[in-house]
C-alpha positions as CSV (number, residue, x, y, z in Angstrom):
1,M,-19.8,-6.6,12.5
2,E,-17.5,-7.5,9.5
3,I,-18.6,-7.3,5.9
4,V,-16.9,-7.6,2.6
5,I,-17.9,-5.2,-0.1
6,K,-17.0,-4.9,-3.8
7,I,-16.0,-1.4,-5.0
8,P,-13.8,-0.2,-7.8
9,E,-10.1,0.2,-6.8
10,W,-10.2,3.9,-7.7
11,K,-13.1,4.5,-5.3
12,Y,-11.3,2.6,-2.5
13,K,-8.2,4.8,-3.0
14,S,-10.3,7.9,-3.1
15,I,-12.0,7.0,0.2
16,C,-8.6,6.2,1.8
17,E,-7.2,9.6,0.6
18,G,-10.4,11.3,1.9
19,V,-10.0,9.8,5.3
20,E,-6.4,11.0,5.5
21,A,-7.4,14.5,4.4
22,S,-10.3,14.6,6.9
23,R,-7.8,13.6,9.7
24,R,-5.4,16.4,8.7
25,C,-8.1,19.1,8.3
26,G,-10.5,18.0,11.0
27,V,-13.3,17.6,8.4
28,V,-15.8,14.8,8.9
29,G,-17.5,13.1,5.9
30,V,-21.1,11.9,5.7
31,D,-20.3,8.8,7.8
32,P,-16.8,8.7,9.2
33,D,-17.2,5.2,10.7
34,I,-18.0,3.7,7.3
35,H,-15.1,5.6,5.6
36,E,-12.8,4.6,8.4
37,G,-13.8,0.9,8.1
38,I,-13.2,0.9,4.4
39,A,-9.9,2.7,4.7
40,N,-8.6,0.3,7.4
41,G,-10.0,-2.8,5.6
42,T,-7.9,-5.5,4.0
43,P,-8.6,-5.9,0.3
44,L,-8.8,-9.4,-0.9
45,P,-6.1,-10.2,-3.5
46,K,-7.0,-10.5,-7.1
47,G,-7.5,-14.1,-8.2
48,H,-8.1,-15.4,-4.6
49,G,-9.6,-18.9,-4.2
50,T,-12.9,-19.7,-2.5
51,L,-12.9,-18.5,1.1
52,V,-14.3,-20.8,3.7
53,D,-14.4,-21.0,7.5
54,R,-11.4,-23.0,8.6
55,S,-13.2,-24.3,11.7
56,E,-15.9,-25.8,9.4
57,V,-13.2,-27.5,7.3
58,I,-11.8,-29.1,10.5
59,K,-15.2,-30.2,11.6
60,S,-15.9,-31.7,8.2
61,L,-12.6,-33.6,8.2
62,F,-13.6,-35.6,11.3
63,D,-16.1,-37.4,9.0
64,Y,-13.2,-38.2,6.7
65,H,-11.1,-39.6,9.6
66,K,-14.1,-41.7,10.7
67,G,-14.4,-43.2,7.2
68,K,-17.9,-41.6,6.7
69,K,-16.9,-39.4,3.8
70,T,-14.2,-39.0,1.1
71,L,-11.9,-36.0,1.4
72,G,-13.7,-34.5,-1.7
73,Q,-17.1,-34.9,0.0
74,C,-15.8,-33.1,3.1
75,I,-14.5,-30.2,1.1
76,E,-17.7,-29.9,-0.9
77,D,-19.8,-29.9,2.3
78,V,-18.1,-26.8,3.7
79,Q,-20.1,-23.7,3.0
80,T,-18.5,-21.0,0.8
81,I,-18.2,-17.6,2.5
82,I,-16.9,-15.7,-0.6
83,E,-16.7,-17.1,-4.1
84,A,-13.4,-17.4,-5.8
85,D,-12.2,-14.4,-7.9
86,W,-11.0,-16.1,-11.1
87,E,-12.0,-13.2,-13.4
88,D,-9.2,-11.0,-14.6
89,E,-11.3,-7.9,-15.2
90,E,-10.2,-4.4,-14.3
91,E,-12.7,-2.2,-12.3
């Protein structure tokens, strides 16, 4: 399973440091799998655009090529997975 979570940057860094400390000392936290997943995750860059499934975009473009939809309609029809991060707020 893959999930995206929103946590403050300081907490993310703290978790990553905790995972490293646990590895060195042999100490296991409350749920090492969760901590390991967060520590090994790929944070989304600040200001990223709307994230969609590329294969859904390709499927939608077939309607454009067949003349059934405009390019704009095809793009609008693709379901958003993660909303754009246009806010410039610090967490």
